[in-house]
TITIDO-195097 format. One line per field, with one value per residue: residue number from 1; residue in one letter; x, y, z of N, C-alpha, C, O in turn. Coordinates in steps of 0.001 Angstrom, whole numbers. Atoms other than C-alpha are relative to their C-alpha. Layout:
// TITIDO-195097
pos	c(NUM, ...);
code	c(A, ...);
nxx	c(X, ...);
nyy	c(Y, ...);
nzz	c(Z, ...);
caxx	c(X, ...);
cayy	c(Y, ...);
cazz	c(Z, ...);
cxx	c(X, ...);
cyy	c(Y, ...);
czz	c(Z, ...);
oxx	c(X, ...);
oyy	c(Y, ...);
ozz	c(Z, ...);
END
This chain:
// TITIDO-195097
pos	c(1, 2, 3, 4, 5, 6, 7, 8, 9, 10, 11, 12, 13, 14, 15, 16, 17, 18, 19, 20, 21, 22, 23, 24, 25, 26, 27, 28, 29, 30, 31, 32, 33, 34, 35, 36, 37, 38, 39, 40, 41, 42, 43, 44, 45, 46, 47, 48, 49, 50, 51, 52, 53, 54, 55, 56, 57, 58, 59, 60, 61, 62, 63, 64, 65, 66, 67, 68, 69, 70, 71, 72, 73, 74, 75, 76, 77, 78, 79, 80, 81, 82, 83, 84, 85, 86, 87, 88, 89, 90, 91, 92, 93, 94, 95, 96, 97, 98, 99, 100, 101, 102, 103, 104, 105, 106, 107, 108, 109, 110, 111, 112, 113, 114, 115, 116, 117, 118, 119, 120, 121, 122, 123, 124, 125, 126, 127, 128, 129, 130, 131, 132, 133, 134, 135, 136, 137, 138, 139, 140, 141, 142, 143, 144, 145, 146, 147, 148, 149, 150, 151, 152, 153, 154, 155, 156, 157, 158, 159, 160, 161, 162, 163, 164, 165, 166, 167, 168, 169, 170, 171, 172, 173, 174, 175, 176, 177, 178, 179, 180, 181, 182, 183, 184, 185, 186, 187, 188, 189, 190, 191, 192, 193, 194, 195, 196, 197, 198, 199, 200, 201, 202, 203, 204, 205, 206, 207, 208, 209, 210, 211, 212, 213, 214, 215, 216, 217, 218, 219);
code	c(M, I, S, E, A, I, E, A, Q, L, D, K, L, N, I, T, P, L, E, F, S, E, L, V, I, R, I, L, D, Y, G, V, I, T, R, D, E, S, Q, V, E, T, Q, L, Y, D, R, Y, L, Q, C, S, E, L, V, E, D, Y, L, S, I, M, K, V, I, L, Q, H, D, R, K, F, C, F, V, R, A, Y, P, P, G, A, V, V, P, G, V, Q, S, E, D, D, P, P, F, S, S, G, F, R, T, K, P, S, Q, Q, E, V, A, V, I, L, V, L, R, V, E, Y, E, K, S, L, R, E, G, K, V, D, E, K, G, R, V, M, I, S, L, E, G, V, S, I, A, M, K, N, L, L, K, R, T, L, P, E, A, Q, G, E, R, M, A, I, F, R, H, L, R, Q, L, R, L, I, K, F, N, S, E, T, D, L, D, S, E, D, S, W, I, S, I, Q, P, S, I, T, S, F, V, S, D, Q, V, L, S, H, L, Y, P, P, Q, Q, P, A, A, E, P, A, D, V, L);
nxx	c(1415, 865, -712, -440, 1388, 589, -1066, 698, 798, -453, -785, 1190, 385, -1026, -371, -909, 128, -314, 985, 889, -224, 253, 1456, 801, -692, 752, 1851, 526, -844, 727, 1446, 938, -839, 787, -536, -489, -940, -1361, -559, -198, 1249, 827, -298, 88, 1133, 290, -899, 1063, 869, -845, -131, 1341, 691, -707, -165, 884, -695, -1269, -156, 1243, -586, -251, 1411, 38, 1022, 11, 1315, -654, 1182, -82, 467, -722, -1068, -1258, 69, -276, -356, 385, -972, 552, 1094, 440, 1476, 17, 1296, 601, -709, 473, -693, -468, 116, -1273, 36, -678, -1416, -164, -865, -107, -1556, -747, 935, 1228, 95, 384, 1369, 476, 183, 1116, 1116, -27, 254, 1911, 833, -390, 930, 1068, -363, -67, 835, 780, 77, 215, 1353, 124, -342, -1455, -1008, -536, 409, -803, 499, -731, 531, -1262, 866, -914, -34, 1262, 913, -129, -23, 1235, 406, -725, 879, 1166, 16, -541, -7, -1254, -531, -1058, -1226, -230, -1517, 188, -1295, 1031, 801, -1090, -129, 1157, 441, -1001, 354, 1088, -938, -699, 848, 648, 1453, 479, -1138, -395, -1393, -914, 159, 578, 1348, 963, -468, 1392, 1173, 340, -534, 739, -442, 882, 262, -285, 847, -350, 493, 1301, -230, -984, 1379, 1287, 1536, 570, -351, 439, 1384, 149, -647, 740, 882, 953, 793, 804, 883, 955, 1310, 1440, 1025, 950, 1248, 540, 1215);
nyy	c(975, 290, 864, 984, 494, 239, 1495, 1403, 331, 199, 1161, 1152, 175, 86, -1074, -720, -1260, -830, 196, -925, -1292, -176, -195, -992, -838, 424, -377, -1394, -432, -240, -313, 1581, 1278, 564, 1467, 413, -1169, 746, 1488, -809, -32, 1064, 529, -913, 109, 1587, -433, -903, 731, 496, -787, -1296, -758, -1082, -1163, -858, -1317, -856, -786, -856, -769, -1183, -330, 410, 1321, 1176, 557, 1305, 574, 1772, 17, -90, 260, -1239, -913, -1723, -675, -1346, -943, -233, -1020, 445, 435, 1716, 561, 1251, -174, -975, -1000, -775, -1261, -842, -507, 898, -31, -905, 893, 1498, 545, -451, -1251, 218, -264, -1351, 75, 926, 1315, 76, 25, 1203, 1053, 60, 583, 1197, 447, -391, 896, 1296, 71, 723, 1281, 1014, 71, 436, 1352, 225, -390, 1486, 879, -1001, -971, -1033, -241, -288, -1305, -538, -1894, -890, 118, -856, -1416, -132, -43, -1343, -1412, 429, -92, -1025, -1409, -375, 1147, 577, -1227, 289, 402, 1598, 128, -557, 901, 1186, 27, 429, 1283, 669, -533, 889, 1414, -61, -183, 1206, -720, 487, 930, 530, 1124, -517, -1234, -86, 376, -1309, -1110, -145, 607, 1324, 534, 381, -87, 864, -821, 1131, -291, -845, -1337, -338, -345, -1559, -1064, 154, 418, -1251, -386, 1002, -90, -1314, 415, 1111, 179, 1356, 93, 324, 1179, -690, -40, 787, -594, -45, 893, -531, 177);
nzz	c(-756, 1037, 998, -1001, -50, 1364, 343, -743, 659, 1073, -148, -293, 1410, 1153, 997, -637, 323, 1197, 1050, -562, 584, 1688, 283, -475, 862, 1081, -392, -189, 781, 1117, -406, 168, 424, 382, -195, 1353, 486, 257, -1292, -471, -866, -644, -1305, -1202, -410, -580, -1330, -417, -1012, -960, -1166, -130, -803, -1235, 1279, -624, -1411, -82, 809, -683, -771, 1022, 271, 1588, 72, 1117, 477, 596, 1073, 242, 1204, 1302, -673, -120, -1240, 132, -1087, -117, -923, -1470, -54, 1492, -65, 814, -80, -843, -1893, -690, -147, -1113, 211, 489, 1123, 950, 51, 1259, 1035, 325, 1, 976, 422, 97, 1652, 480, 283, 1067, -536, -773, 872, 360, -1803, -247, 1607, -396, -943, 730, 824, -853, -730, 1703, 420, -1363, 252, 1490, -378, 1141, -873, -118, -1298, -805, 29, 1269, 1243, 1126, 672, 1311, -133, 768, -721, -1019, 630, 447, -1333, -892, 591, -408, -1267, -656, 659, -464, 809, -562, 549, 1737, -182, -640, -1013, -1317, 147, -447, -1415, -1200, 2, -1053, -1500, -666, -63, -1329, -1243, -200, 311, 969, -205, 1748, 172, 678, 224, 1432, -209, -136, 1098, 940, -623, 239, -1263, -1059, -1590, -854, -1342, -869, -989, -1063, 301, -777, -1332, 252, 84, -1251, 821, 3, 1575, 1321, 150, 938, 1580, 714, -1084, -99, 444, -661, 821, 658, -485, 487, 557, -959, 516, 866, 336);
caxx	c(315223, 313111, 315788, 316723, 312952, 312243, 315574, 314139, 311169, 312763, 314888, 311460, 310969, 314215, 314470, 317608, 317553, 319073, 316396, 313879, 315427, 315373, 311831, 310751, 313197, 311548, 307823, 308643, 311088, 308691, 305164, 303923, 305443, 303617, 304032, 303512, 305698, 309224, 311025, 312310, 309072, 307766, 310092, 309995, 306134, 306240, 308898, 306203, 303879, 306174, 306432, 303079, 302250, 305817, 306428, 303222, 304188, 307256, 306071, 302879, 305284, 305971, 302036, 302505, 299354, 299543, 296931, 297477, 295411, 295183, 293556, 295481, 298558, 300347, 300842, 300918, 302100, 300296, 302198, 300799, 297103, 296594, 292795, 293113, 290197, 288422, 290597, 288904, 291010, 292310, 291895, 295095, 295768, 296738, 300512, 302293, 304415, 304314, 307393, 308360, 306969, 303664, 302050, 301594, 298132, 298569, 299360, 296507, 294317, 295525, 295190, 291279, 290492, 292359, 290302, 287307, 287994, 288803, 285736, 283854, 285570, 285002, 281216, 281584, 283111, 286330, 288647, 291357, 291848, 294392, 292150, 294184, 292669, 293968, 293393, 294771, 296580, 293941, 291452, 293154, 293287, 289358, 288416, 290598, 288772, 285392, 285931, 287941, 287947, 291722, 294280, 297649, 301122, 301729, 305465, 306368, 309191, 306030, 303929, 306677, 307381, 303759, 303353, 306681, 305753, 302547, 304721, 306561, 303693, 302403, 299063, 299667, 302288, 303723, 306816, 308960, 308758, 308837, 305421, 304175, 305308, 301838, 298099, 297751, 299929, 298307, 298725, 297515, 295750, 296715, 294399, 295871, 294639, 291485, 293343, 294964, 291422, 288763, 284966, 284045, 286046, 285343, 281553, 281724, 283418, 281439, 278315, 276751, 274440, 271182, 268364, 265996, 262667, 259481, 257489, 254303, 250860, 248892, 245363);
cayy	c(53476, 53943, 52145, 49664, 48589, 48854, 46074, 43810, 43877, 43681, 40794, 38786, 39330, 38474, 41693, 43645, 47280, 48359, 46488, 48546, 51707, 51149, 50372, 53375, 55406, 54125, 54965, 58565, 59258, 58107, 58445, 54700, 51387, 49168, 45580, 45020, 48121, 46216, 43298, 45946, 47150, 43607, 42721, 46062, 45667, 41792, 43315, 46052, 43239, 41603, 44592, 46972, 47613, 48615, 50779, 52578, 53421, 54269, 56848, 57849, 59518, 61992, 62098, 60457, 58097, 55035, 54067, 50219, 48914, 44829, 44630, 45922, 45591, 49331, 51383, 55229, 57579, 61205, 64023, 65139, 67054, 65432, 64531, 60417, 59069, 56626, 57821, 60215, 63429, 65342, 69034, 70114, 72204, 70800, 70300, 73019, 70369, 66579, 64308, 65263, 67955, 68647, 68142, 71076, 72352, 70634, 67484, 68180, 68493, 65403, 63295, 64347, 63379, 60252, 59668, 60446, 57884, 55214, 55682, 55307, 52212, 50681, 51316, 49866, 46647, 47547, 47099, 44162, 41601, 43915, 46730, 48597, 50405, 50921, 54504, 56052, 59620, 60831, 59555, 61552, 64562, 64435, 63753, 67069, 69403, 67482, 67792, 70625, 72897, 72364, 70284, 68690, 70708, 70773, 70493, 66825, 67661, 68956, 66455, 63667, 65318, 65159, 61593, 60822, 62514, 60396, 57212, 58282, 58781, 55187, 56889, 55289, 52680, 52612, 50658, 53063, 57068, 56078, 54529, 58004, 59323, 59573, 59706, 56566, 55537, 53945, 54263, 52054, 53979, 51912, 51666, 53639, 56650, 56092, 56525, 60260, 61942, 62019, 60791, 64338, 65460, 62920, 63465, 67332, 66080, 62980, 62721, 59311, 58051, 58513, 55371, 56362, 57523, 55441, 56185, 58041, 56076, 57190, 58004);
cazz	c(-23537, -26478, -29034, -26409, -26350, -30182, -30732, -28105, -30084, -33489, -32145, -31079, -35112, -36530, -38002, -37403, -36987, -39931, -41705, -39629, -40084, -44316, -44044, -41857, -44058, -47182, -45803, -44781, -47740, -50571, -48839, -49995, -50687, -52896, -53035, -56698, -57633, -57736, -55793, -53774, -52205, -51880, -49527, -47536, -47659, -46509, -43715, -43257, -42026, -39850, -37682, -38557, -35365, -33856, -37467, -36257, -32657, -33633, -36341, -34075, -31693, -34990, -35463, -38767, -39721, -41869, -44101, -44872, -47857, -47390, -50230, -52738, -50579, -50212, -47167, -47132, -44900, -44216, -42290, -38858, -39271, -42920, -43581, -44584, -45946, -43735, -40529, -38221, -38285, -35262, -34671, -35359, -38065, -41670, -41726, -44441, -46187, -47363, -47034, -50225, -52681, -52822, -56597, -58420, -59501, -62702, -61109, -58807, -61620, -63511, -59764, -59698, -63742, -62682, -59801, -61666, -64410, -61734, -60125, -63600, -64443, -60574, -61210, -64757, -63287, -65777, -62868, -63054, -60381, -58954, -59003, -61918, -64536, -67973, -69685, -72816, -72637, -74955, -72614, -69908, -72241, -73174, -69457, -68198, -71046, -70048, -66485, -65513, -68745, -68643, -71080, -70479, -71234, -74980, -74097, -73789, -71221, -68640, -69603, -68741, -65414, -64170, -65069, -63598, -60310, -60181, -60869, -57869, -55856, -56729, -58339, -61990, -63347, -67085, -68437, -69886, -70568, -74381, -73447, -73405, -76890, -78353, -77103, -78155, -75244, -72087, -68468, -65589, -62742, -59406, -56588, -54294, -55876, -53868, -50924, -52378, -53097, -50386, -51364, -50526, -53189, -55638, -54926, -56217, -59314, -59974, -57738, -57024, -59604, -58924, -59800, -62356, -61603, -61867, -64463, -63157, -63988, -66835, -66040);
cxx	c(-693, 868, 191, -1598, -287, 1284, -137, -1031, 528, 695, -647, -178, 761, 112, 1221, -241, 596, -1191, -1337, 496, -35, -1363, -779, 816, -833, -1243, 212, 1059, -1234, -1355, -655, 1096, -1652, 557, 434, 965, 1386, 608, 289, -1052, -626, 770, 200, -1753, -396, 619, -1037, -1176, -56, -421, -835, 207, 1015, 765, -1036, 227, 1326, -398, -1337, 881, 184, -1597, -309, -919, 476, -1379, 141, -1301, 177, -101, 742, 1822, 906, -484, 577, 108, -725, 414, -1059, -1336, -963, -1328, 107, -1457, 16, 435, -576, 1186, -89, -483, 1142, 33, 577, 1541, 389, 527, -398, 1415, 952, -758, -1243, -108, -433, -1432, -142, -2, -1158, -1127, -208, -561, -1863, -202, 584, -834, -1324, -308, 290, -1061, -1066, 99, -748, -1477, -379, 371, 1589, 1500, 828, -153, 968, -367, 589, -1313, 712, -895, 870, 406, -787, -1138, 134, -459, -1671, -538, 232, -1134, -1596, -492, 255, 389, 1936, 713, 1544, 938, 44, 1400, 115, 837, -1170, -541, 543, 204, -1025, 46, 1257, -342, -1233, 450, 201, -1015, -869, -1380, -115, 1321, 263, 1563, 897, -468, -136, -1400, -880, 71, -1198, -1222, -554, 739, -1248, 815, -830, -168, -77, -1019, 294, -265, -1176, 364, 1029, -1324, -1266, -1543, -389, 382, -540, -1688, -522, 232, -799, -919, -677, -1375, -1362, -1060, -1263, -1631, -937, -705, -1179, -1172, -690, -1643, -994);
cyy	c(-346, -1186, -1160, -1165, -337, -1326, -873, -480, -566, -1558, -1548, -372, -410, 1065, 1072, 1747, 1047, -423, 1074, 1216, 105, -34, 1210, 1320, 451, 714, 1551, 816, -30, 165, -1325, -717, -1027, -1372, -381, 1080, -631, -932, 789, 226, -1248, -415, 962, 22, -1640, 405, 855, -1144, -1050, 801, 1292, 590, 1122, 968, 1182, 278, 371, 1523, 739, 1092, 1708, 599, -478, -1161, -361, -512, -1421, -765, -1550, -758, -355, 417, 1357, 495, 1600, 911, 1696, 973, 389, 1141, -122, -560, -1297, -451, -1160, 4, 1038, 621, 889, 1291, 555, 281, -742, 69, 804, -981, -1543, -149, 391, 1140, -54, 52, 1251, 227, -536, -1390, -224, -260, -1346, -1435, 49, -666, -1418, -1082, -604, -1353, -1338, -347, -447, -1605, -1037, -427, -1052, -1788, 29, 139, -1673, -602, 593, 1708, 1176, 454, 875, 1515, 788, 1604, 766, -127, 1011, 1376, 645, 18, 1115, 1289, -173, 668, 1804, 1319, 212, -1035, -10, 884, -430, -438, -1374, -196, 0, -1265, -1285, 485, 128, -1454, -1075, 96, -862, -1047, -119, -129, -1643, 99, -1030, -559, 56, -252, 684, 1650, -108, -351, 1359, 1114, 794, 163, -991, -1079, -237, -33, -863, 874, -1213, 662, 830, 1298, 376, 309, 1969, 821, -453, -352, 1257, 657, -298, 530, 1465, -447, -1166, -612, -1318, 241, -324, -1049, 722, 94, -945, 620, 375, -645, 747, -172, 89);
czz	c(-1267, -780, 567, -176, -1394, -281, 492, -925, -1319, 184, 233, -1816, -779, -1173, 810, -218, -1137, -1271, 253, -661, -1750, 58, 283, -745, -1278, -206, -243, -1314, -1896, 209, -66, -414, -278, -526, -1471, -1001, -495, 1198, 1295, 1406, 305, 1044, 917, 264, 540, 1318, 1043, 900, 961, 1105, -151, 1500, 959, -1250, 627, 1143, -299, -1169, 729, 889, -816, -438, -1232, -204, -1286, -210, -741, -789, -54, -1208, -1272, 540, -344, 1603, -394, 966, 18, 1191, 1143, -503, -1473, 297, -722, 162, 637, 1362, 35, 299, 1683, -257, 15, -1411, -923, 52, -1074, -1054, 309, 398, -1064, -602, -405, -2029, -214, -554, -1041, 329, 537, -938, -1356, 1055, -15, -1143, 104, 954, -441, -1220, 752, 550, -1152, 20, 1261, -607, -1143, 223, -1030, 752, -93, 1387, 750, 356, -914, -946, -956, -402, -850, 488, -784, 770, 1097, -578, -207, 1425, 733, -563, 582, 1536, 802, -884, -49, -1018, 729, -817, -1100, -45, 704, 1095, 1140, 190, 747, 1637, 654, 130, 827, 1400, 399, 21, 1553, 1286, 28, -425, -1593, -367, -1825, -160, -66, -248, -1633, 79, -116, -889, -569, 1016, 112, 1186, 1077, 1323, 1296, 1102, 1515, 1047, 1034, -29, 916, 1381, 101, -194, 520, -871, 83, -1176, -1326, -15, -555, -1516, -627, 1037, -480, -1098, 382, -736, -844, 599, -393, -781, 622, -993, -837, 426, -973);
oxx	c(-758, 481, -5, -1594, -713, 802, 189, -932, 330, 534, -197, -347, 422, 343, 1112, -687, 439, -1485, -1911, 169, -348, -1933, -1694, 326, -1290, -1610, -386, 1174, -1443, -1969, -1524, 2175, -2688, 1647, 1538, 1258, 1612, 336, -340, -1013, -1400, 180, 611, -2068, -1545, 2, -1232, -1590, -1015, -1138, -530, 694, 800, 1722, -573, 450, 1874, 501, -1661, 497, 116, -1766, -1353, -572, 929, -2254, 511, -2349, 879, 605, 904, 2606, 1869, -1495, 1530, -804, -229, 116, -2220, -966, -1997, -1548, -46, -2206, 901, 29, -696, 2049, -1112, -1050, 1109, -425, 1342, 1855, -446, 147, -798, 2244, 2161, -1576, -1607, 642, -1074, -2029, -1287, -908, -1767, -2031, -1247, -1231, -2676, -724, -74, -1088, -1733, -1407, 20, -1136, -1675, -774, -1468, -1727, -1373, -136, 2288, 2470, 258, -940, 911, 399, 245, -2346, 1529, -2073, 1980, -296, -804, -1883, -829, -1255, -1876, -1127, -527, -1797, -2198, -1484, -444, 846, 2509, 36, 1908, 619, -233, 1729, -402, 955, -1038, -319, -128, -12, -891, 99, 1214, -378, -1372, 92, -277, -799, -1577, -2145, -1159, 2307, -520, 2436, 1801, -1697, -922, -2065, -2107, -188, -1166, -1033, -1456, 360, -2329, 2007, -2061, 803, -833, -1335, -654, -105, -1471, -445, 1664, -1257, -2013, -1742, -1012, -357, -1041, -2092, -1611, -544, -951, -518, -1142, -2095, -1632, -1078, -1948, -2222, -811, -1180, -1542, -1060, -642, -2241, -2143);
oyy	c(-1500, -2345, -2079, -2364, -1474, -2411, -1925, -1624, -1777, -2430, -2684, -1520, -551, 900, 1551, 2230, 2259, 185, 1680, 1556, 1214, 947, 1590, 2441, 1561, 1361, 2182, 2039, 823, 491, -1603, -277, -1167, -1505, -747, 850, -523, -974, 354, -237, -1197, -868, 546, 392, -1953, 64, 708, -936, -1670, 379, 2355, 1707, 2103, 1656, 2220, 1475, 1195, 2364, 1873, 2256, 2824, 1716, -154, -2251, 289, -878, -1402, -1212, -1986, -1658, -1344, 1117, 1285, 276, 1983, 833, 2329, 646, 26, 2242, 451, -1082, -1249, -525, -2013, -679, 1756, 8, 1098, 1504, 1725, -446, -1628, 1248, 705, -897, -1960, 712, 574, 1776, -996, 538, 1927, -821, -932, -2117, -1248, -1047, -1670, -2438, -865, -1763, -2195, -2279, -1741, -1902, -2385, -1540, -1515, -2434, -2013, -1504, -1778, -2710, -950, 810, -2758, -276, 153, 2554, 2350, -185, 1777, 1822, 1160, 2441, 1982, 848, 1673, 2126, 1854, 1079, 1411, 2124, 822, 1337, 2569, 2381, 1276, -2026, 710, 1543, -1610, -1341, -1779, -1307, -885, -1957, -1888, -336, 144, -1907, -2138, -906, -1193, -1634, -901, -553, -1994, -721, -1655, -160, -400, 97, 268, 1665, 647, 347, 1373, 2302, 1953, -209, -1235, -2219, 347, -275, -862, 1390, -2185, 1846, 1187, 2048, 1510, 728, 2584, 1936, -1325, -115, 1496, 1058, 370, 1014, 1564, -286, -1194, -1536, -1581, 1240, -1384, -1020, 1618, -773, -1399, 1691, -414, -699, 1919, -1215, -270);
ozz	c(-1688, -634, -227, -458, -1594, -608, -58, -1368, -1425, -669, 87, -2227, -1955, -2371, 1939, -1259, -1278, -2301, -652, -1798, -2182, -421, -447, -603, -1549, -1187, -1114, -1232, -2759, -806, 759, -812, 373, -1082, -1873, -2174, -1701, 2398, 2260, 2546, 1261, 2024, 2000, 1395, 851, 2327, 2250, 2041, 1422, 2012, 391, 1678, 1670, -892, 1098, 1318, 433, -1143, 375, 772, -300, -927, -1797, 252, -2228, 575, -1915, -323, -966, -1664, -1987, -101, -1108, 2269, -1072, 1788, -913, 2339, 952, -911, -1817, 1389, -1943, 1136, 581, 2302, -958, 927, 2336, -1328, 396, -2294, -540, 218, -1973, -2222, 1396, 690, -918, 62, -1110, -2875, 590, -799, -1257, -76, 228, -656, -1932, 807, 125, -941, -589, 819, -207, -1137, 164, 844, -1228, 274, 1050, -1148, -1114, -416, -1296, 402, 17, 2276, 1898, 817, -774, -1149, -776, -218, -468, 1057, -592, 680, 1485, -14, -99, 1632, 1655, 53, 985, 1825, 1467, -461, 188, -1292, 1658, -1807, -1313, -814, 1746, 1613, 1985, 1184, 1585, 2528, 1878, 1273, 1447, 2114, 1577, 1042, 2376, 2422, 972, 81, -1783, 252, -2658, 635, 658, -183, -2207, -686, -216, -696, -982, 2174, 914, 1457, 1000, 1516, 1287, 1656, 1513, 1160, 1734, 934, 1294, 2209, 957, 323, 77, -2063, -952, -2076, -2231, -1072, -1120, -2458, -1848, 1745, -1589, -1110, 946, -1967, -353, 1241, -1530, -403, 1495, -2218, -464, 160, -716);
END
């Protein structure tokens, strides 16, 4: 019954069941679709726009939450019970695992630092037209020491594994792994990082700047 109803709706949208399945599987497998990531994700994102209500209804049966950022053109999926920035959470307990492997403690530390650096650039107007922020690996390393008193792994393989996973999560972007051979290398922080770290967590790490107090009158 459900499949027949879905196929009937898809037929009206000129989307095949196979194309719909490909879209849903990609969302659940990767957890995120970003239009600027690749030609494949451009097609999938545009397909999502055609049938967004149908995808959301289909995944809502499994209590999966979708967050759609129209400004920066990405869709991120959250497992049942997850706390989603900008979305009112239910009383269900948090799910114990995500759609893929959870970030390690070291990866979480890097994500938090990147989120703070993104917020700094946002406040300073250093964000490009697509909402991206450039930062050097040296800048990441310094920020980690200042903010969390931690350092990036010294082993190149461990460091690459972190940035590779963050790229899979669509939080950063770099052209090739050879671009990360030295601290002079640069990466691009993607706007989707704002949906990965809640404002509450960010406020603890990087509290809002208070306006300067007016000087007291001298009598």
